[in-house]
C-alpha positions as CSV (number, residue, x, y, z in Angstrom):
1,M,0.0,0.0,0.0
2,K,1.3,3.4,-0.9
3,K,1.8,5.8,2.0
4,T,-0.5,8.7,1.3
5,V,-1.0,12.2,2.6
6,I,-3.7,14.7,1.4
7,I,-3.1,18.4,2.1
8,Y,-6.4,20.3,1.9
9,A,-8.3,23.5,2.6
10,S,-12.1,23.4,2.8
11,T,-13.4,26.7,4.2
12,H,-17.1,27.4,3.3
13,H,-19.3,24.3,3.5
14,G,-16.8,21.5,4.0
15,N,-17.3,20.2,0.4
16,T,-13.7,19.3,-0.2
17,R,-13.3,17.8,3.3
18,K,-16.2,15.5,2.5
19,L,-14.2,14.0,-0.4
20,I,-11.2,13.4,1.8
21,E,-13.3,11.9,4.6
22,A,-14.9,9.5,2.1
23,I,-11.4,8.3,1.2
24,S,-10.2,8.1,4.8
25,E,-13.2,6.0,5.8
26,K,-11.9,3.2,3.6
27,Y,-8.2,3.8,3.5
28,Q,-5.5,4.7,5.9
29,I,-4.2,8.1,4.8
30,D,-2.7,11.1,6.6
31,I,-4.5,14.4,6.3
32,I,-3.1,17.9,6.7
33,D,-5.2,21.1,6.9
34,A,-3.1,23.6,5.0
35,I,-4.8,26.5,6.9
36,E,-3.8,25.2,10.3
37,Q,-0.4,23.7,9.4
38,K,2.0,25.5,7.1
39,F,4.9,23.1,7.0
40,A,5.4,19.3,7.0
41,N,8.1,16.9,6.0
42,L,6.5,15.0,3.1
43,S,9.6,13.0,2.1
44,E,8.2,9.7,3.6
45,Y,5.1,9.7,1.4
46,D,4.8,7.7,-1.8
47,L,1.7,9.7,-2.9
48,I,0.8,13.3,-2.1
49,G,-2.6,14.8,-2.8
50,F,-3.6,18.4,-2.8
51,A,-7.3,19.2,-2.3
52,S,-9.2,22.5,-2.2
53,G,-12.3,24.3,-2.9
54,I,-12.0,26.6,-5.9
55,D,-11.7,30.4,-5.3
56,F,-11.7,32.7,-8.3
57,G,-10.7,29.8,-10.6
58,K,-7.8,28.3,-8.6
59,F,-7.0,26.3,-5.4
60,Y,-7.0,28.2,-2.1
61,D,-3.8,30.2,-1.5
62,A,-3.0,28.1,1.6
63,V,-2.9,24.9,-0.4
64,E,-0.8,26.4,-3.2
65,Q,1.6,27.9,-0.7
66,F,1.9,24.6,1.1
67,L,2.9,22.9,-2.1
68,K,5.5,25.6,-2.8
69,D,7.0,25.4,0.6
70,N,6.9,21.6,1.2
71,L,6.7,19.4,-1.9
72,P,9.9,17.4,-2.2
73,E,11.4,16.6,-5.6
74,N,10.2,13.6,-7.7
75,K,7.0,12.8,-5.8
76,A,3.8,11.3,-7.2
77,V,1.0,13.9,-6.8
78,F,-2.7,14.2,-7.5
79,F,-5.3,16.9,-7.2
80,M,-8.9,17.0,-5.9
81,Y,-11.3,19.9,-5.8
82,T,-14.9,21.0,-5.4
83,C,-16.3,23.9,-7.3
84,A,-19.4,25.8,-8.4
85,R,-19.0,24.8,-12.0
86,D,-16.5,22.3,-13.3
87,D,-15.9,24.0,-16.6
88,K,-12.2,25.0,-16.4
89,D,-8.8,23.5,-15.6
90,F,-8.6,24.6,-12.0
91,T,-5.4,22.6,-11.4
92,Y,-3.2,24.5,-13.9
93,T,-1.3,26.6,-11.3
94,M,-0.8,23.6,-8.9
95,R,0.4,21.4,-11.7
96,T,2.8,24.0,-12.9
97,E,4.3,24.4,-9.4
98,A,4.5,20.6,-8.9
99,L,6.3,20.2,-12.2
100,K,9.0,22.7,-11.0
101,R,9.8,19.9,-8.5
102,N,9.8,17.2,-11.1
103,A,6.6,15.8,-9.7
104,I,4.9,12.8,-11.3
105,L,1.3,14.0,-12.1
106,M,-1.1,11.2,-11.3
107,G,-4.4,12.9,-12.2
108,K,-7.2,15.0,-10.8
109,Y,-10.7,14.6,-9.5
110,G,-13.2,17.4,-9.3
111,C,-16.9,17.7,-8.6
112,R,-19.5,20.3,-7.8
113,G,-19.9,21.7,-4.3
114,Y,-22.5,23.6,-2.5
115,N,-21.9,27.3,-3.1
116,T,-23.3,30.4,-1.4
117,Y,-20.7,32.9,-2.5
118,G,-21.8,36.4,-3.5
119,V,-25.2,36.6,-5.3
120,W,-25.8,32.9,-4.8
121,K,-26.3,33.5,-1.1
122,V,-29.3,35.7,-1.7
123,I,-31.1,32.9,-3.6
124,G,-30.1,30.1,-1.2
125,G,-27.0,28.9,-3.0
126,M,-26.3,26.6,-5.9
127,N,-25.4,23.0,-6.1
128,K,-27.3,22.1,-2.9
129,H,-26.7,18.6,-1.8
130,H,-23.3,18.4,-3.5
131,P,-21.1,16.6,-3.3
132,T,-23.5,13.8,-3.8
133,K,-23.0,10.2,-2.7
134,K,-22.1,9.4,-6.3
135,E,-19.5,12.1,-6.3
136,L,-18.1,11.0,-3.0
137,D,-17.9,7.4,-4.4
138,G,-16.2,8.8,-7.5
139,A,-13.5,10.4,-5.3
140,V,-12.9,7.0,-3.6
141,K,-12.7,5.2,-7.0
142,F,-10.3,7.9,-8.2
143,Y,-8.0,7.2,-5.2
144,E,-8.3,3.5,-5.6
145,A,-7.1,3.7,-9.2
146,L,-4.1,5.7,-8.0
147,I,-3.0,3.0,-5.5
148,E,-3.5,-0.1,-7.6
């Protein structure tokens, strides 16, 4: 089994945290909240995940900074996110930074998340009930494919 850590930030409705919890219910993984913990030695991990809600088209600054400050050279990495609309490549900046450290890019998983940002708050939000059970199961299947 590959030793895995997922570094995440999930600030508004816990959407991204739900993805990680679904994985951790089935598999032994380490989890780091990038908002609470800024530094960690990741050298012992075989697989490193970065997970975030999407803020103005990119991962939260705390997760991006964690990658910049802590990702060792030549590590296998993957990305997970929740967003209002999954219609862009939200991992571009993260992938670019990871490649500066010769990372092996293993893939990404994204799904919708409940959103009450800005005008959406006035009308009760969008994507209520997301991530769904199917989306949570999708996150677990994505992870399973990485460790096979």
